[in-house]
N, C-alpha and C positions, 0 to 999 in steps of 0.2 A: 361638764366634761368628765369622762371616766378615765382615770389614770391607773394603769396597771403598774405597780411598783416593782414587779419581779418578773423580768423576762431575760432569757439568755439566747445568745447567738448559737443555737444548736444546729443550724443548717448552713454553717459557713462552707465556702467552696473547698473542694478536696485538697487544694494546695496547702491549706493550713495543716491538715493532718499529715500530709507528706513531709512538711517541714519538721513536725514533731517526730516523725519516724526517723528522719535523718539525725535528729538530736539523740534519739535512743540508740541508733547504730554507732554514733561517735562515742557515746558513753560506754557502750558494751565493749568497744575496743580499748578505751581508756577512761576509767571512772572519774578521773580528775580532769578530763578534757575541758578546756576553757572555751566556751562558746562565744563567737562573735555574732552580731545580729544578722547580718547578711540581708538578702532581699527576698521578698515574697511577691511573686508576680500574679496578682489577682486583678482582673479588670473591673471597672464599674458595672459593666453589663453582667458579669458573673454575680456580683453582689445583688444587683437588681433581681436577677432570676432567683437567687436564694431567698430573698425577702418577699418578693411579690407573690410567689407561689406558696408561701408558708405563713410567716407571722403577719404580714400585711393582709393577706387574704382572710385569715382568721379574725384579725381585728375587725375588718369590715363585716364579716358574717355574724360576729358575736356582739357587735355594737359597742366596742371600746374605742377610745380615741388615741391615747398615748401610752406607750410602753417605756418604762425606765429600763434600759437595756444594757446588759453586761456580757462579757465573754462566758462561754459555756463552763458552768461550774465544775462539772465532773472532769473536765479537761484541764483545769488549772494545774493539777499535778505537781504541787509544790514539793512532793517527796522526791521528784526525779532529779538526779544529777547534783549540781552545786549551785551556788549563788548566780554564777554567770549563765547557767542554763535557764534559770527562772527569769532573770532580767530580760534576756533576748526573747524568750517565749512570750512573756507578759507584754513587752512593748509591741510585738506584732499583734497580739490579741486585742490590745487596747487601740492600736492604730486602725484595725478593721472596724471596731465599734464606732470610732469617730467617723469613718467613711460612711457607714450605714446611716448614722445620724445626720451627716451632711447631705446625703442623698434624699433623706426623708425627714426633714427637720420638724414637720408637723406631727409625725407619728412616733418618733423614737428620740429618747434623751439618754445621754451616755453615763454609765457608771463603770468605775475602773476595777479591774483585777489588780492585785498587788503582787510584786515579785518576792513572795515569801519563800523561805527555805527552813527546814527543821533546825532548830537551835542556832539560827542566825539572827542577830539582833534586828528587831523591826525597824531600827533606824535606817536599815538598808532600803526600806520601802518609801522613805520620805521623798526622795528625788522623783519617783514615779508619781506619787500623789501630787507633787507640785507641778510636774509636767502636764498631767492629765487635767487637773483642775484649772491651773492658772493659764496654761497655753492652749488647752483643747476644749475647755468648757464643760468638763465632766462635773456632775453634781453630787457624787457620793462614791463609795467604794464598797467592795466585798472584802470582809476580813475573815480569814480562815483561822479558827482557834486551835487547829491541830494540823499544821503543815505536814506532819509525818504520815497522814493518811490512816489513822486509827490507832496509833501507838502512843499518842499524847506525850510526846517528848518535851514539849515546851511548857512554860509556866502557865498557871491559870490566868484567865483574862484580867483579873484584878491586880496581878503582880506588876511591879514597876518595870519589868522586862518589856511590857507593851506600851509604856508611857510615851516613847517617841512618836508612835502613831497617834495616840490620843491627843498629844500636844498639837500635832499638825492638823488633825481633824478639827480641833477647837479653833485653831487659827484660821483655817479655811472655811469654817462654818458648814461642814458637811457631816452627814450621818454615815454609818457603816451598817450593811447587812451582814449578819453573822452567817457564814456559809462555808462548810467544809467542801472538799473536793472528792476525788475518787477514793474508795476504801482500799487500803493495802493489807489490812489485817484480815486473816481468813475467817474470823468470826463475824465479819460485817458484810452485808450487801449494801452497795453504795446508796441507792436512793430510798431505801426503806429503813433498815435498822440503823445504818450509820448516820444518815442525815437527821433522822428524828431524835436519836439519842444524843447527837452532838448539839442540836438545838436545846435540848433539855439541860445538858451539861453546862452549856454556855450561860443559860439563865441562872443556874445555881451558882456558878462562879460570880456572877454579878450581884445576885441577891445577898450572898454571904459576905460581901465586901463593903468597904467604905469608898469605893472608886468614885462615886458620884459626889462625894464631898470634895474630892480633889478636882473633879471635872463636872461641875453642876449642869453644864449645858450640853454635855455629850449625849448623843442619841444613837441607839442601836435598834435595828429591826431584826427580830427573830422570825425567820420564815417558817413555812409549812405549818402555819397555825400555832407555832410555838412548841411543836413536838408534843410532849406529854404535859406541858405546863397547864393549859386551861383545864384539862381533864382532872388534874391533881392539884388544882388551885387551893383547895382546903388543906391538903398536906403541906404545901409550901407556906401557906399562912400560919399553920400550926407550928411548923419548924421554926419559922421566923420568930414567933412569940416565945417558943421554948428556949431559944438561944439568946433571948434578950435583945433581938434586933429590932423589935417594934413592929408597927403595922406594915405589912408587906406592900400594900398599895402606895402608902406614903413613901416607902423605901425605893420603889423601882418605877412607878408608873409616870414619873416626870421624864424618864430617860429611855424606857424600853417600850417598844411597839411590836405588834404582831401582824402578820399578813394573813390573807385568806386562801392560801394554797392548801385547802382542805377539800377533798374531792367527793363529798356527799352532803346532802342537806342536813342530816342530823348532826354531823360534825361542825358545820358552819353555825347551826343554831346554838350548839353548846358554846362555841367560841363567843358568839354574840351575847349569850346570856351571862357569861362569866366575866369577860374582859370589858372594861368601859369602852364605849363607842369611840371616844377620842383616841384610843390606843390601837385602833384597828385600821389597817391600810388595805385597800383592795389589791389583789394580786391573783395571778393564775399560773405563773411559771410556764407559760405557753411560749414556745413548744418545749416541753420538758419531760419530767419523769414519768408521767402517766399520759399516754397519747390515745388510748382506745376509747370506744363507746361503751357506756354503761348499759348492759342489756336490760336493766330494770327500768331505765328512763328513756332509752333511745338517744341520749345526748352524750356528748363527750364529757368524760370525767372532769377535765380541766377547764370546762366552760363555767368558771366559778361565778360569773355575773348572774347566772340563773339562780344560784343559791342565795345570793343577796336579795335579788328580786323576789325570791320565793319565801323569804322570811316574813312571818305574819306579825311580828312585834315591832319592827323598826318603823319609825316615822319617816316621812319624806326627807325631813331635815337630817335625820341620822344617816339615811342612805347617802345623802350628799356628802356628809362628813367622810364616810368610808370610801366613796368613789372619788372624791376630789380634795376636800378641804384638809384632811389629815395629811395627805401626801404633800400638799403645799407647805404645811407647818413643819413637817419633818425634813423636807428637802428645800430649804430656803433659797437655794440657787435655781430652783425650777422656775422657768419663766414662760412656759407655754400657756 
């Protein structure tokens, strides 16, 4: 089985965006507007059309089996409004993911967005984690290390500010994918500079800390191939030794994993050369940040299965680890 650990509902029906636009209009009139959830009228047939003509079609064409599926990351928009804004929006986004997975239980498995807001205690997210995991069968969550959208107003990921989420993750036995949302800072472009720099920043937060002494079973997936991390693995190893932190691999590789959302063969080959196979999960982010066809190959950039298949060093057993076994280990609630 080929399990894609990183998919987003980027093709949701237009009513979802219209709901968000209403939130924006309310907040423009009153920045302190308290949002109530309200209704979102989307039919099952609309969901089917949005999935069968997009993610499901590409699954079949590219030979993957299951996508671990979450709301559209660039739309999480934790910077917008106040805590009530984020709670209402997040519940609707997660409800839609649940409906997709109920309609296509053999193809999609749900992962939750969290109702984060800048400088609001992560304890506010615990209720949604409990709802989605205990009541709706979600198997993980996406954790935004920077809800301010590029201004980094919250504490580093190792700070006890974040411990309420980590405690609940440990209790529920679920991992988190580190994933920022849309960039608000003018120096960043969302899916290139912001995503990749945030992945790298999150890794440094974790490697510089003793977080995993407090939470030895906590698991994080750093997407997009880890940002700059594999390319600069020697730098991070050296910094770890210079600071007296010890061996980097012993320090982080029982808890941190990397996905394969890297859109060229050379990049995937580097990731596979540097990071142990047990720490790599297959992913495509399909349909996501890069949607076009590579003119050098004639294939879609985000058809990442081709890159794993095209690697000349991996054994069949190692490919199976990347395609399936590692996902099952990192997502213990995954039952497909």
